[in-house]
N, C-alpha and C positions, 0 to 999 in steps of 0.2 A: 504494500500500500504506500502511496506517496501523496504529496501535497494536495492542496485545494485545487479542484478542477476548474478549467476555463471553458471547456465545451462539454457536450454530453454524449454518452453512448448508452448501451443497455444498462438499465438500473437494477440493482439487487438490494436486498435488505440484509444488513449486518447489525445486530444489536450491540450496543456499547453501554457500559455502566457510566453513570453520571461522573464518577471520579476521573474519567478520561477526557471530559469536555475540554478543559484548559490545555491539556497536553496535545490533543488533536488540533484544536483551533490555532494554537501557537506554532504548530509544526514540530513540536518536540517528539510526538509519537508518530512514527512513519511506517510502522509495521504492526500487524496483529497476528497472534498465534491462536489457532483454533483446532479443535479435535475433528471438525468436519469442514468440508469446503463450502464456502458461501458464495463464491464467485470465480471469475476467471480474469486473466489479463485483459485490460481495456474496459471491463465492466465498471460502472460507476455506482456510488451509493451516497446517501445523505446521512449525515450525523451532526446533531447539534446545530442545524440550520445551514450547514455548509456542504458543498458537494466535493467528493473525493473520487479518485480513480485508482483502481487496482492495477499496478504496473507489472506484477509477477505473482505467481502462485508457486510456492516451493514446499516440498515435503521434507521436514526436518524433525529432529527430536526436541522435546522441551528442554532437555539438558543442554543441547547445542545452543538453543535460544538463550537460556539463562547465562551460559558462559560467554557467548560471542555477540548476541544481539539485544541484550537487555536495554541498552540505550535507545535503540530503534523502537522498542516497546514503550518508551517514555520513562524508564526507571534509571536511577543513578547507580545501581549496583546489582549484581546477580542476586544477592540476598533480598533486596527490595522486590525484585521481579518474582522470586519464589514465594514471598509472603503473600 
């Protein structure tokens, strides 16, 4: 997932907790990890009044995300991501 979208393509629904509002709208959260696939590359979704575009769908383990991509999830450390 990457930045706020400028144009639109096929729209999908991806639920987000309120705690991610500021992280997403500020651009600090640029990825999301899910146990099921909600969309595909180039699909768009709305969250907190803004449109976003999915730029890639990758299959990875949660351990890999915690170790290497915690900041893309909007967290400051692997421990914060795991909590």
